[in-house]
BAGUDO-240197 format. One record per atom (N, C-alpha, C): residue in one letter; x, y, z. Coordinates in steps of 0.05 Angstrom, whole numbers, plus 5000, padded with zeros to 4 digits. Each point is the difference from the previous one (the first is absolute). Layout:
BEGIN
AXYZ/...
// end
This chain:
BEGIN
M501749765000/M498350245000/M501750255000/K502149995016/K501750245002/K501350064973/S501149784987/S501350054974/S498150104979/K497449905000/K498050094981/K499450295004/N499750075025/N499450285006/N502250184991/L502549915004/L502350174992/L500150044970/K499149814985/K500050024971/K497850194990/V497749975011/V497750154990/V499950295009/R500550045026/R499750275011/R501750214987/P502649954994/P501650204987/P498950084973/K498949804984/K498950074974/K497650185003/L498349945020/L497750175005/L500850285008/I502050025016/I500950265009/I501250154977/L501749874984/L501250134977/L497950104980/R498049824994/R497950074981/R498550255010/S499549995025/S498550225012/S501550264998/K502649995006/K501750244998/K500250104972/R500349814980/R500250094973/R497550154991/K497749895007/K497450134992/K499850285013/I500750015026/I499850255014/I501950214988/K502549904994/K502050184989/K499150104972/R499049814983/R499250084973/R497650205001/R498149945017/R497750185003/R500850275011/S501850005019/S500850255012/S501550184980/R501849864984/R501550154981/R498250154980/W498149864989/W498350124980/W498050205012/S498949935023/S498150185013/S501450255010/G502649975009/G501550235010/G500650194977/I500849894977/I500650174977/I497550154991/G497849865001/G497550134992/G499350235018/R500349955026/R499450215020/R501950244996/K502649934997/K501950224997/K499550164975/K499549864978/K499550134975/K497550185002/S497949885012/S497550155003/S500450255017/Q501349965023/Q500550235018/Q501850204987/G502049904986/G501950194987/G498650164979/D498349874983/D498650144980/D498150215011/R498749925022/R498050185012/R501550245012/R502249955014/R501550215013/R501250194978/G501149884979/G501250164979/G497950164985/S497749884995/S497950154985/S498950225017/R499849965026/R499050215018/R502050235000/E502549945001/E502050215001/E500050164974/E499449874978/E499950144974/E497250124994/G498249965018/G497450124997/G497949834987/Y500449744998/Y498149834988/Y498349845020/Y499950095024/Y498549865021/Y497149984992/A499050204986/A497250004991/A499549804978/G502149894988/G499749814978/G500650134974/W500949844981/W500850104974/W497750154986/K497649925004/K497750124986/K499750305008/D500950075023/D499750285009/D502150194990/G502249894989/G502050174989/G502150095020/Y502250114990/Y502250075018/Y499350225020/R498850224991/R499550225018/R497949945021/D497849884992/D498049935020/D501149795020/G501549814989/G501249805018/G501950135019/R501750184990/R501950135018/R498550155022/W497950144992/W498550165020/W498949835022/I499049764993/I499049825021/I502349915018/A502349954988/A502349935016/A500850235019/I499950244990/I500650245016/I498150035023/K497449974994/K497950025020/K500249795022/S501049774992/S500349785019/S502650015015/G501750204994/G502550035015/G502349844990/V499749874976/V502249844989/V502250174990/C499450234988/C502050174989/C499150295003/K501850194995/K499350295002/K499850124972/P498350204997/P499650114973/P502550154990/K500349994974/K502150164987/K498750274992/I501450225007/I498850274999/I501650184982/A498650174985/A501250214985/A498750275007/Y501650195009/Y499050275004/Y500850164975/V498050144988/V500650174977/V500350295010/I502350124997/I500650275009/I500450194977/P499350255003/P500450194978/P502950044993/G501849985019/G502850044995/G501649985026/C502550064999/C501849975023/C500850265013/S498850224992/S500850265012/S499150025029/I501250195014/I499450045028/I497150095004/S498649855016/S497250075007/S499249845025/G498250125016/G499049865023/G498449754992/G498550024978/G498549764992/G501749774992/V502250054986/V501849784992/V501449895025/A500650185019/A501349915025/A498249805015/V497450055000/V498249815013/V499949734986/I500050014973/I500049754985/I502649845004/L502250145002/L502649865006/L499949875027/Q498750135020/Q499749875026/Q498349754998/H497850014985/H498349764996/H501749784987/A501350064978/A501549804985/A502249885017/N501650165013/N502349905016/N499049825022/R497850095014/R499149855023/R498549744992/L498650004977/L498849764990/L502249804993/K502250094988/K502249824993/K501149885026/Q500350165021/Q501049895025/Q498349775011/R497450014992/R498249795010/R499749774980/G501750004980/G500149774982/G498550034974/Y499250234993/Y498550044975/Y502050064977/D499149924976/D501550074975/D498750264990/V501550225002/V498950264993/V501850134979/V498850134980/V501450154980/V498650274996/L501650204995/L498950274993/L500350044970/V497850094988/V500050054971/V499950314996/S502250124991/S500250294997/S499350084972/L498350204997/L498950094974/L501650224987/D501950125014/D501550234988/D502749914988/G500549744999/G502549904989/G502350005019/N499650125024/N502250005020/N499549775019/T502149865006/T499849775019/T501950025024/H500950255005/H501950045022/H498850195020/V500149925026/V499250185022/V502450045018/G501150245001/G502350055016/G499450155025/W497550085004/W499350165023/W498649855023/H499549754996/H498649845020/H500949714997/P500249855022/P500849714997/P497949854984/V500949834983/V498249824984/V501349734998/H498449795007/H501149735002/H498649814980/V498550114981/V498649834980/V500850104972/P499749834980/P500750084973/P498150224990/I501150184983/I498450204986/I500549954970/V497849984985/V500349944972/V498250204984/T500550024974/T498350154983/T497649834992/E497950134989/E497649854993/E500649774980/S501850054982/S500649804979/S501249755013/R501150025024/R501249775014/R498349915023/A497650095002/A498249925022/A499549704998/P500249865023/P499649715000/P497149934994/S499649764988/S497349914993/S498949805019/D501349955023/D499249805018/D498850115026/R499050254999/R499150135025/R497249905008/D499649975026/D497349945010/D498550265006/I501550215008/I498850265007/I501550224986/V498650194989/V501250254990/V498650235014/I501650205008/I499050235015/I500750264985/A497950144991/A500450274989/A500450195023/T501650214996/T500750185022/T499650294994/F499150064976/F499650284991/F498049984977/W498450224996/W497949984980/W501049924973/A502550094993/A501149954974/A501249724997/T499949845021/T501149734999/T497949784996/L497450084999/L497949804998/L500149844973/S500550144978/S500149874974/S502249795000/A502450085010/A502249805001/A499449775018/A498750065023/A499249785018/A498149814987/R498350104982/R498249824986/R501549824980/R502150104989/R501549854980/R501749785012/I500650015025/I501649805013/I498249765009/E500749764991/E498349775007/E500149955031/A497649965011/A499849965029/A497349895006/K499749875023/K497449905009/K498450225013/K501250175016/K498650215015/K501350274994/R498450215000/R501050274996/R499150195022/F501850165010/F499450195021/F500950284991/Y498650205011/Y500750284994/Y500650135027/F502550075005/F500950125025/F499850304996/I498050135013/I499350284995/I501250165024/Q501950184993/Q501350165021/Q499250295000/S498250084982/S498950285000/S497850014980/D498550225001/D498250074977/D501950144980/E501049844982/E502150104981/E498950194979/S497450024998/S498850194981/S500750295009/R500650035026/R500650275011/R502950084993/F501549824988/F502850074993/F500150184975/Y497750034986/Y499950144975/Y497850215000/A500050184980/A497950194998/A497349864997/P497950105014/P497449865001/P498949924973/S500350164979/S498949944974/S501849854982/S502449935009/S502049884983/S499249714994/E501149894978/E499449734993/E501249805020/Q502450065011/Q501249835020/Q498349985025/S498950235009/S498350005023/S497549824996/K498850024976/K497749844994/K500749704999/L502249934987/L500849734998/L500649885028/A501450155016/A500649905028/A497449955015/Y498150184998/Y497449975014/Y498549754991/Q500249944974/Q498549774990/Q501149745011/T502649995007/T501149755010/T498749915026/Y498850185015/Y498849925025/Y497349874997/K499249974974/K497549864994/K500649714990/A502549934998/A500849744989/A498749775015/D499049814985/D498749765012/D501749754999/D502350014986/D501649764998/D502450005019/F500050185020/F502050025021/F498750005027/T501449875019/T499250045028/T501650235011/F498750185014/F501350255009/F501449965028/L502450115002/L501450035025/L500650305004/T500150095025/T500950275005/T501450025026/M501450235004/M501650035024/M499150235018/A497750114995/A499050235016/A497049975004/G499250055025/G497149985006/G498350184984/W500950254995/W498450194985/W499649904971/L502049864988/L499749894973/L498049775000/Q500149845020/Q498149785003/Q497150105001/R499650215016/R497450125002/R499250144973/W501850144987/W499550144976/W499249804977/L501449784998/L499449804980/L497249885004/E499349965025/E497449895006/E497850204994/Q500450255008/Q497950204997/Q499750094971/T502250024985/T500050114973/T499549784979/F501149775004/F499949794979/F498749745009/K499149995025/K498949765011/K501949764998/K502650075004/K502149804999/K501149935028/Q500149755006/Q501249915025/Q503049974997/A501550155015/A502949985000/A501049885026/I502049834998/I501249885024/I502250185010/Y499850075026/Y501850195012/Y502649865009/I502250094988/I502749905008/I501650255009/P500150055026/P501350255010/P503050004994/N501150234996/N502850034997/N501549945026/G502549974999/G501649975024/G502550174998/L501550005022/L502550155001/L502349815003/D502050024983/D502449835002/D502050125019/G500149895024/G501850115020/G503049964994/E500649814982/E502849964992/E500950224980/L498150104985/L500650214980/L499950285012/I497950055016/I499550275011/I500049995030/H501950135012/H500250025029/H501950235007/E499950095025/E501750225008/E502949914999/T501750174989/T502849924996/T501750255000/Q502549974992/Q501950224999/Q499250214981/P499750255009/P499250224981/P502350084982/F499350124977/F502150104982/F501450235014/A498550165014/A501250235015/A498650025027/P501650035021/P498750025027/P498050235001/K497949965015/K498050205004/K501250235016/G499550254992/G501250235013/G497950155016/D500550265003/D498250175015/D497450054985/K500150014974/K497650044984/K498649744994/I497350015002/I498449774992/I500449964970/R500149754992/R500449934972/R497449884989/V499050124979/V497549914987/V500649874974/L498849764996/L500349854975/L497550034983/L500450074974/L497950004980/L500649774981/E498049824996/E500549764984/E497849974980/G500849944975/G498149954979/G501150084973/P498949894978/P501050074973/P499150294993/I501950184998/I499450284994/I498650024973/A500649834981/A498950024973/A497149914998/V498949895022/V497249915000/V498450215016/P498550174987/P498650225013/P498349925024/Y498549784998/Y498149935021/Y501449905026/K502649974999/K501549945024/K500550245018/G499350244991/G499950245016/G502750105010/M502249944986/M502650085010/M500450314999/S498950134980/S500250295000/S498650135024/D497849895008/D498650105024/D501649955025/A501349765001/A501749945024/A502350195002/F501350074978/F502250195001/F498950275008/A497750084991/A498850265007/A499450015030/A499249775011/A499349995029/A502450045018/V502449924992/V502350025018/V501850244993/R499250154980/R501750214989/R501050205022/D498250085018/D500750215019/D500549895028/L500249745003/L500349885027/L503049985007/N500550015026/N502849985010/N500749705003/C500749884978/C500749714999/C501849944976/E501249775001/E501449904976/E498049854983/V500450014974/V498249864981/V501649814983/W499349745002/W501149794983/W497849904982/C500849914977/C498149904980/C500949754987/V498149814996/V500549764984/V497949994978/S500949964975/S498249994977/S500949774982/S498149844991/S500649794981/S499750094971/A498950254996/A499750114973/A499850305002/G501950144989/G500050295001/G501750115023/R500950254996/R501850145019/R498650265009/P500850095024/P498850255010/P500650244982/A498050184998/A500450244985/A502150175013/A501350174985/A502250175011/A499050185022/S497550084999/S498950185020/S499249865026/W499949744999/W499149855024/W502449975020/R499350035025/R502149975020/R500549715006/C502549914996/C500649725004/C503049985009/D500449905024/D502749985011/D501549754991/R498549794994/R501349754990/R498049854983/F500949914977/F498249864981/F501149724993/F498149814999/F500749724993/F498149924977/E501149864980/E498349924977/E500249704995/S497649884998/S499849714992/S501749835018/V499550005026/V501749865019/V498849725005/S501749825010/S499149735007/S498949995028/Y498749785007/Y499049975027/Y502350005020/E502249894993/E502350005017/E500850285008/T499850184981/T500750285005/T497750155015/M497549924994/M497750145012/M500049995030/K500849775011/K499949985030/K501950205013/H502350064986/H501950195011/H498950294997/I498550054979/I498850264996/I497850055021/Y498249815003/Y497950025020/Y501350055028/S502049845006/S501350025027/S501550265004/S500550154978/S501350265002/S498150235006/C497449954997/C498050215001/C498149975024/D498850225008/D498250005022/D497049994992/I499450124977/I497250034991/I499949934970/L497949854993/L499449964972/L497450154993/L500150154978/L497650144991/L499149884973/K497549905000/K498949894975/K497450154994/M499850114975/M497750154992/M498849904973/S500049734997/S498949884976/S497050054999/R499050024975/R497150024996/R498849744991/V501749814992/V499149734992/V501949805013/E498949825016/E501549795013/E498149765005/S501249775006/S498449775006/S500749895028/F502650015008/F500849905026/F502050195014/L501750144987/L502050175011/L502049855017/Y502049884987/Y502149865014/Y501950185015/P500950234988/P502150165014/P499350085028/P497650085007/P499550075028/P500449765019/L499249764992/L500549765016/L503049945003/E501450044978/E502949965000/E501450215017/M499050245000/M501150215017/M499649935030/M497749895006/M499549925028/M502149785008/A500549814982/A501949795006/A502850105004/C500650244990/C502750115002/C500150225021/G498050025017/G500050185023/G499250294994/G498650054978/G499150274993/G497050035002/V499050244994/V497250075002/V498950084973/P497949884990/P498850084975/P497950225003/V500050184982/V497850204997/V498849944972/V497549934999/V498849894975/V497450144994/A499850114976/A497550114991/A497949784996/D497650055010/D497949805000/D499349914971/V500349744994/V499649894974/V499249715003/T499049884979/T499249715002/T502449845009/G499649835020/G502149835010/G501150085027/T499550255009/T501050085026/T498749845022/D497549904996/D498649865021/D501149715004/E501849914983/E501149735003/E501649985026/Y501550205008/Y501649985024/Y500550275014/L499550224987/L500650275011/L497850095019/L500750085024/L498150105020/L501050285008/N498450204995/N500850275006/N500650045030/N502350125006/N500950055027/N500749755016/Y500249774986/Y500949765013/Y502749914988/N500149974974/N502549924987/N500950204978/G498650224998/G500750204980/G497950225001/L500250194981/L498050214997/L498749974973/V497449974999/V498449994975/V498650274997/I500550134977/I499250284996/I498450034975/P498550224996/P498850064974/P502250044980/N499349944975/N502050034978/N500250294992/D501550155016/D500250294997/D502850095009/V501250174985/V502750095006/V500250125027/R498150185007/R500250135026/R499649795023/A498249824997/A499649805021/A502549835003/A501349934978/A502549845001/A502250165014/S500250254993/S502150175013/S499550035030/N497550035008/N499450035028/N500649745015/A499349774988/A500549745013/A503049955004/V501650064980/V502949965003/V501150195021/Q499150255000/Q500950195020/Q499349915028/R497649895003/R499149905026/R502049785010/L500849834983/L501949795008/L502850115006/I500850204984/I502650135005/I500050125028/S497850125008/S499850155025/S499449835024/D499249754996/D499149835023/D501449735000/P502449995013/P501549745001/P498449785014/A498450075020/A498449805014/A498049874982/L498750164982/L498149894981/L501549814981/R502350084990/R501549834982/R500649735014/E500950015024/E500749765015/E497649825003/R497750115006/R497549845004/R499249874973/L500250154979/L499249884974/L502049794990/V502650045006/V502049794994/V499349745014/A499250025026/A499249765015/A497649864988/G498050164992/G497749894987/G500749864973/G501950124986/G500949884975/G501349735003/R501749985021/R501349755006/R498049785006/E497950075015/E497949805006/E498649924974/T499450194983/T498649944975/T501649814982/V502550054998/V501749834982/V499949715008/Q499849945026/Q500049735009/Q497749844990/K497850134992/K497649874991/K500049944970/W502050094985/W500049974971/W502149814992/D499549745006/D501949794994/D499249864973/W501949954984/W499449884973/W499049715002/N500749865021/N499249715002/N496949975000/R498650175014/R497149985000/R498950054972/S501250184985/S499150074973/S500449764981/I502349875002/I500549784982/I498349755007/D499449975026/D498149795008/D497350054986/L499050255000/L497550064987/L500249974970/L502350074988/L500449974972/L499949714991/E501349835015/E499949714994/E497249895000/R498550075020/R497249915002/R498350114977/A500650254992/A498450124978/A500649864974/L502549954994/L500849884975/L499149724996/V500049845021/V499349724998/V497249945010/G499250135021/G497449945012/G497750134987/N500550164979/N497850144988/N498749854977/A501349784992/A498949854977/A497749825008/
// end
C-alpha cells in the first residue's frame, strides 16, 4: 500500500500543479493586459470608450481625477500690464500643481522680462492642438481662443474693456459684444465685474479673486533712504489718458514733498515736477521703489482691481486712491489708505493731510499690513482649479 501510494500521489500532485500553473499564467496575463489597457486608455483620455472620442474621453478622465487638464491661456501680448501679471500668476501656480500650461501670445512676442514666467510662451501658429481647456483673457483674444482645439473654453474678464476706447469707436463696440458670448464660461477677478456681468448681460461669472505674491512684492532695501521730506510715488502709464497721471502730477505740484514717478508708457512733461523717474521697470525693481516712498497717489478713471495700492501696503506705504471701480475689493477709507473723489484738489488735500499727520500715516500703514495678509494666492488657485474642472 505504501509503495502504491508513493507512485500515485506525486503524479496527482504534479498534475494539479501543472494545471494551476498553466491556468494562472494565462489568467494573469489576461488580467495584466486588461488592467494595463484600461489604465493606459484612461491616462490617454479613452476611459469613456473609443466611441466617445479623444476629447470627451479625456474630459471624463479629468473629471474622475485620473489626469489633469492641459490648458492654454491666450494673451494679447507680453508687454507690461497688470492683467498679464495676473495671468502669469495663474499659469505659474497651476504648473506648480502639476498642470500642463502654455501661453499663446498674439503680438508675435514670446518673451517676458519684467515678471517671472515658468511656462512656455508660443505664437498662435505654434499653439498646441491637444488642449483640454483654452482661456481667452482679453476681448481681442476670443477669436484666437475659438481657433485653438479644446474641450472647454473660458473667458477671463479683468475689466469692462469697452471703456478703454472712445465710446463710439469700433473697438469699444467689439469689446462690449464679447460679454454676450455664449460659447465661453466666464471667470472674473472682481466682485463689481461679477455683478455688472449679471445685471447687464445676465451672465454668471465665477469669481477668482486676485492675490499678492509676497516673494515678489515686500518691504525691502530702498533705492534711496527716506529723508526729512515725505516721498510721494505716482505710478501708471503716462501715455494712457484715463490713468490720470497728469491729474496726479497737478495734485502734488505745490506740496512740500519729493515726487517719484513710474510709467510703463510715456514720460513726464517738461513742466511737471518730478524728482526721480523710472520707466518700464520689472517687479524686482518695483519693490525697491515702493519701499523708497511713503505715499502712493493713484488717480485713474478706469480700473478693475488696482494692484499698486495693495503692493504699496505690502512695502510699508500708504495709498491715496481716487474712487473708481475696484476700490471696494480691499481698500477701506481711513483704515488702510485714503479713498477720495477723483478731483485734483481732493487729492492734493489728502496727500497734504498725510504729510502733516505722522500718526495717521502710521495707523494706515498698520491697517495695510493687516489687509495684505488676507490676499494669498493659494486660495485663488484653489478656486480656479475648482472652476476649470468642476464646472463641466
